[in-house]
C-alpha positions as CSV (number, residue, x, y, z in Angstrom):
1,M,0.1,0.1,0.0
2,T,1.5,3.2,-0.8
3,V,1.6,6.2,1.2
4,T,-1.4,7.7,-1.9
5,D,-3.2,4.6,-0.1
6,K,-2.9,5.3,2.9
7,M,-3.7,8.9,2.8
8,L,-7.3,9.3,1.1
9,S,-9.0,12.4,-0.1
10,R,-12.5,13.3,-2.1
11,T,-14.6,16.2,-2.2
12,E,-18.5,16.0,-1.4
13,G,-19.3,19.9,-3.0
14,S,-18.4,22.2,-0.3
15,V,-17.4,19.6,1.8
16,G,-13.6,18.3,1.6
17,Y,-12.6,14.8,3.5
18,L,-9.4,13.8,4.6
19,T,-9.1,10.0,5.6
20,F,-6.0,8.3,7.5
21,N,-6.2,4.6,5.7
22,N,-4.1,2.1,7.6
23,P,-6.8,0.2,9.4
24,E,-4.5,-2.9,9.9
25,R,-2.8,-0.8,12.2
26,H,-5.5,1.4,13.6
27,N,-4.7,3.5,11.4
28,A,-0.9,4.5,13.3
29,V,0.7,7.0,11.0
30,S,3.9,7.2,9.4
31,L,5.9,10.1,8.3
32,D,4.7,10.3,4.7
33,M,1.1,9.7,5.9
34,W,1.6,12.6,8.0
35,E,3.9,14.8,4.7
36,A,0.7,13.5,2.9
37,A,-1.6,15.1,5.2
38,E,0.0,18.3,5.4
39,G,-0.4,18.6,1.3
40,Y,-4.0,17.4,1.1
41,L,-4.5,20.4,3.4
42,D,-3.1,23.0,1.5
43,T,-5.1,21.8,-1.8
44,F,-7.9,22.2,0.4
45,R,-7.1,25.3,1.8
46,N,-6.4,26.6,-1.6
47,D,-9.8,25.5,-3.1
48,P,-12.5,28.5,-3.0
49,K,-15.0,25.8,-3.7
50,I,-14.3,24.2,0.1
51,R,-15.5,25.5,3.0
52,V,-15.4,22.4,5.5
53,V,-12.6,19.7,6.1
54,V,-14.0,15.9,7.9
55,V,-11.3,14.3,9.0
56,T,-11.5,10.7,9.9
57,G,-9.8,7.0,9.8
58,A,-10.3,4.1,7.9
59,G,-12.1,0.5,8.8
60,G,-14.4,1.5,11.6
61,K,-12.6,0.2,14.6
62,A,-10.1,3.2,15.0
63,F,-9.8,7.3,14.2
64,V,-5.5,7.5,14.5
65,S,-3.8,5.2,16.9
66,G,-0.5,7.5,16.7
67,A,2.7,6.6,15.3
68,D,3.4,3.6,13.5
69,I,5.6,1.8,15.7
70,S,6.3,-0.5,12.6
71,K,8.2,2.3,11.1
72,F,10.4,3.1,13.8
73,A,13.3,1.4,12.4
74,D,13.0,3.2,9.3
75,E,11.9,6.4,10.4
76,R,13.2,7.1,14.1
77,A,16.4,4.8,14.8
78,T,18.7,8.1,14.7
79,K,18.7,11.1,17.0
80,E,18.4,12.8,13.2
81,G,15.9,11.0,12.3
82,S,13.7,11.0,15.0
83,D,13.6,14.9,14.6
84,R,12.6,14.6,11.0
85,Y,9.4,12.4,12.3
86,N,9.0,15.1,15.2
87,E,8.9,18.2,13.1
88,A,6.6,16.5,10.6
89,V,4.3,15.8,12.6
90,D,4.3,19.4,14.5
91,R,4.5,20.3,11.1
92,A,1.3,18.8,10.1
93,Y,-0.4,19.5,13.7
94,E,-0.1,23.1,12.9
95,A,-1.5,22.6,9.5
96,F,-4.2,21.2,11.0
97,Y,-4.9,23.7,13.7
98,S,-4.6,27.2,11.9
99,F,-6.1,26.0,8.5
100,P,-8.4,28.7,8.1
101,K,-11.8,26.8,7.5
102,P,-13.9,24.9,10.1
103,T,-13.0,21.0,10.5
104,I,-14.9,18.5,12.2
105,A,-13.1,15.1,13.5
106,M,-15.1,12.0,12.8
107,I,-13.9,9.7,15.4
108,R,-15.2,5.8,15.5
109,G,-13.7,3.6,17.8
110,Y,-9.4,3.7,18.8
111,C,-8.4,7.6,19.6
112,I,-5.3,7.2,21.1
113,G,-1.9,8.9,21.2
114,G,-1.4,11.3,18.6
115,G,-4.9,10.6,17.5
116,V,-6.4,12.8,20.2
117,G,-3.7,15.2,19.6
118,L,-4.9,15.5,16.0
119,A,-8.6,15.6,17.1
120,L,-7.5,18.6,19.3
121,C,-6.2,20.3,16.6
122,C,-9.7,20.4,14.9
123,D,-12.4,22.9,15.6
124,M,-15.2,20.2,16.4
125,R,-15.0,16.3,17.3
126,I,-18.1,14.0,16.8
127,C,-17.7,10.5,18.0
128,T,-19.5,7.3,18.3
129,E,-20.7,5.7,21.4
130,G,-18.1,2.6,21.7
131,S,-14.9,5.6,21.0
132,K,-12.3,5.0,23.3
133,F,-10.1,7.8,24.2
134,A,-6.5,7.3,26.0
135,V,-2.9,9.0,26.3
136,P,-0.8,6.5,27.4
137,A,2.5,8.5,27.4
138,A,2.9,7.8,31.0
139,K,3.1,4.0,30.3
140,L,5.8,4.6,27.7
141,A,8.0,7.2,29.2
142,L,7.5,9.9,26.4
143,G,7.2,13.6,27.2
144,Y,4.8,15.6,25.8
145,R,5.1,18.7,24.5
146,Y,3.8,22.5,25.9
147,A,1.6,23.1,22.4
148,G,0.2,19.8,22.6
149,L,-0.6,19.8,26.2
150,K,-2.0,23.5,26.1
151,K,-4.7,22.8,23.6
152,L,-5.6,20.0,25.5
153,V,-5.6,22.4,28.9
154,D,-7.8,24.9,27.1
155,L,-10.3,22.6,25.9
156,V,-11.1,20.5,29.0
157,G,-9.1,22.4,31.8
158,P,-5.9,21.9,33.9
159,S,-7.3,18.7,36.8
160,F,-9.3,16.6,33.8
161,A,-6.2,17.1,31.4
162,K,-3.8,15.8,34.2
163,E,-6.1,12.8,34.8
164,I,-6.0,12.1,31.1
165,F,-2.0,11.7,30.9
166,F,-1.8,10.9,34.8
167,T,-3.7,7.9,34.8
168,A,-2.8,6.7,30.7
169,R,-6.3,4.8,30.8
170,Q,-9.1,4.8,28.6
171,F,-11.5,6.8,28.9
172,S,-15.4,6.0,27.1
173,A,-17.2,8.7,24.8
174,A,-19.5,9.5,27.6
175,E,-16.4,10.3,30.0
176,V,-14.7,12.6,27.5
177,Q,-18.0,14.3,26.7
178,M,-18.6,15.2,30.5
179,M,-15.0,16.7,29.9
180,G,-15.9,19.0,26.9
181,L,-13.4,16.6,24.7
182,V,-15.9,15.8,22.4
183,N,-18.9,17.9,20.6
184,R,-21.5,15.3,20.4
185,V,-21.9,11.1,20.7
186,L,-24.2,9.4,18.6
187,P,-25.1,5.8,17.5
188,D,-22.7,4.4,15.3
189,A,-24.7,3.6,12.8
190,E,-25.6,7.4,13.0
191,L,-22.3,9.2,12.8
192,E,-21.5,9.6,9.2
193,S,-24.7,11.0,7.8
194,Y,-24.7,13.2,11.2
195,V,-21.1,14.8,10.2
196,K,-22.3,14.8,6.5
197,N,-25.5,17.1,7.6
198,Y,-23.6,19.1,9.9
199,A,-20.7,19.8,7.9
200,E,-23.0,21.3,5.1
201,T,-24.7,23.1,7.2
202,I,-21.6,25.0,8.6
203,A,-21.1,25.5,4.8
204,G,-24.2,27.1,3.8
205,N,-23.2,29.5,6.1
206,A,-21.5,32.7,5.5
207,P,-18.0,31.7,5.0
208,L,-16.9,35.5,6.0
209,T,-18.7,35.0,9.1
210,V,-17.4,31.6,10.1
211,D,-13.7,31.9,9.0
212,S,-13.5,35.5,11.3
213,V,-14.7,33.4,14.3
214,K,-12.5,30.7,13.6
215,F,-9.5,33.2,13.8
216,I,-10.7,35.2,16.8
217,V,-11.8,32.2,18.8
218,A,-7.9,31.4,18.0
219,Q,-6.6,35.0,19.3
220,A,-8.4,34.8,22.3
221,L,-6.5,31.4,23.4
222,A,-3.5,32.6,22.6
223,D,-0.8,34.7,25.1
224,E,-2.1,38.2,24.8
225,S,1.2,40.0,23.0
226,K,0.5,37.5,20.1
227,R,-3.1,38.5,19.6
228,D,-3.6,40.4,16.2
229,L,-6.4,42.2,17.1
230,K,-6.3,44.9,13.9
231,K,-6.7,41.6,11.6
232,C,-9.9,40.6,14.0
233,E,-11.2,44.1,13.8
234,A,-10.4,43.7,10.0
235,M,-12.2,40.5,9.6
236,V,-15.5,42.2,11.4
237,Q,-15.6,45.1,9.3
238,A,-15.1,42.9,5.7
239,C,-18.5,40.8,6.8
240,F,-20.3,44.2,7.3
241,A,-18.9,45.1,3.6
242,S,-19.3,42.1,1.7
243,N,-22.2,41.3,-0.6
244,D,-23.2,38.2,1.6
245,Y,-24.1,40.6,4.5
246,T,-26.3,42.3,1.5
247,E,-27.9,38.8,0.5
248,G,-27.8,37.8,4.0
249,R,-30.3,40.7,5.0
250,K,-32.3,40.4,1.6
251,A,-32.5,36.6,2.1
252,F,-34.1,36.8,5.6
253,M,-36.9,39.6,3.9
254,E,-37.9,37.1,1.2
255,K,-37.9,34.4,3.4
256,R,-35.4,32.5,1.6
257,K,-32.4,30.2,1.4
258,P,-29.5,32.5,1.0
259,K,-26.8,31.8,-1.2
260,F,-23.2,32.9,0.3
261,T,-20.0,33.0,-2.1
262,G,-17.5,34.4,0.5
263,S,-17.2,37.7,-1.2
């Protein structure tokens, strides 16, 4: 199976789908898969037709289960190799986290280690009732970087973040929903249709508004010294100056669905 086979990309209308396709290893991720994912995201970023991206795993048993240990001898046997792998993961995480359009992690089954890290980089997480979540770093004596821990703390708070790491155990979908780690928990049979509908609903809303909210929320979570408040205000003013603002008002008065163009 080539890297092209292990990372799948498709589009349906205004929604892009990115699938980690290594089901025999619970969608464990190799170096070339991270690099391919970054490339596909770049394509979605530059396609004006794509307004939302759904990220998922193939096979029905796992979302992503972290690094592909079978590749360690080839990819991480030396310090140079390990550094290259870690840099690729960091770049991929940043590409997902800073992606300017909304992203949804569609989770079925195991979401382990790097899978949790990937899910944290998406805007929303929707999973099945049988999904399991864990970060087993403490069972492997692995260090975890500040950026990844901060994303978790920002989402679930310090106490739950410590519990996830200190225990290194598996948490149920109900537990992580209570923590705030996932937005919705669904029966297995309903996951794909629900996410498809949710993504299409978001894609049908005004892109300038949606994208500005995503940017401004990220600024609110950033260190105060790094916040770009001028850009925040500029994005808000761009909404009011847009053709979409006129279209939204007209559609409301005419009691019809608006047709937004992002301009």
